[in-house]
N, C-alpha and C positions, 0 to 999 in steps of 0.2 A: 377787709382789714386797710389795705391800701387803695380803695377806691378811691378816693380823692386824688392821691399821686396819679392813678392813670387816666381820671378826668382831666387831670392839667394835662398831662401830657399829650392830648388828643386835643387841645385848645392851640389855636393860634400856631401851629406850625412850630410844637414844641419838640416834636420829634428830631430836627435837624439838629440839636444838639447832640443826640446819639451819633448820627452820622458824622456829623464833625469830630468826634471823638475818635472814632474809627479811623477817618481819614489820618487824624495826627498821629495814632498808631501804626499808619503805612498798612492796614488791612484792607487789601481790595478786595472787590466784589466778586473776583473769582475763587478768594479764597474758600477753600471746604469749611469753613467754622463762621462765615461772615454771618449768616442767617442766625445761626446761636448767637452769635454775638451781638446782633441788632436785638434778642429776645432778651439776653442777659442786661444789656444796657437800658432797656424800657423798664423790667424789674428792677434794677439799680437806681433810675429815675425816681421810680414811684415810692419806693422806700426813702430816699435823702428826702423827695419832698415832704412827706408826713412827718421826717424828724425833723426839718426845718420847721415846720409848721407848729411842731409843738414846743420849740424851744423859742422860737419869735412870737411877740405879739404882732404885727403887721408883715404882711408878704406883699414884696413889691418885685416886679418882673427883673428890674437892675441889679436888685440884691440877692436872689435866689438862684439867677441863672449860672452866675459863676460857681456857687458851691454845688450844684446841680455837676455842673461841666466835672468839676475837679471830683467827684464823689464816683459819677460813672468812669473816667479815667482811670481812677486806683482800682475800682472795680474790676473793668477790663484787663488792665495791667496783671493784677493779681492771678487772672482766668487763662492769660496768654503765657504766666511764666509756670503753670502748672501744663 
């Protein structure tokens, strides 16, 4: 279902956006939840990318990456609040 999103995640170092969100949220690598949050970020990335592709005719990296960053940030913030 989200194969297209995961494939995009693995291209051109797109995974860095997840680490950028974690840094912005002040989650360090020493945190017990760090690896779990990385996986949640990867899932959020794939879901958001697929949702973006469904609502937009053309997908450019300049347009999609800020959208993905925000979606990942919101998802991880929700998880950290719980």
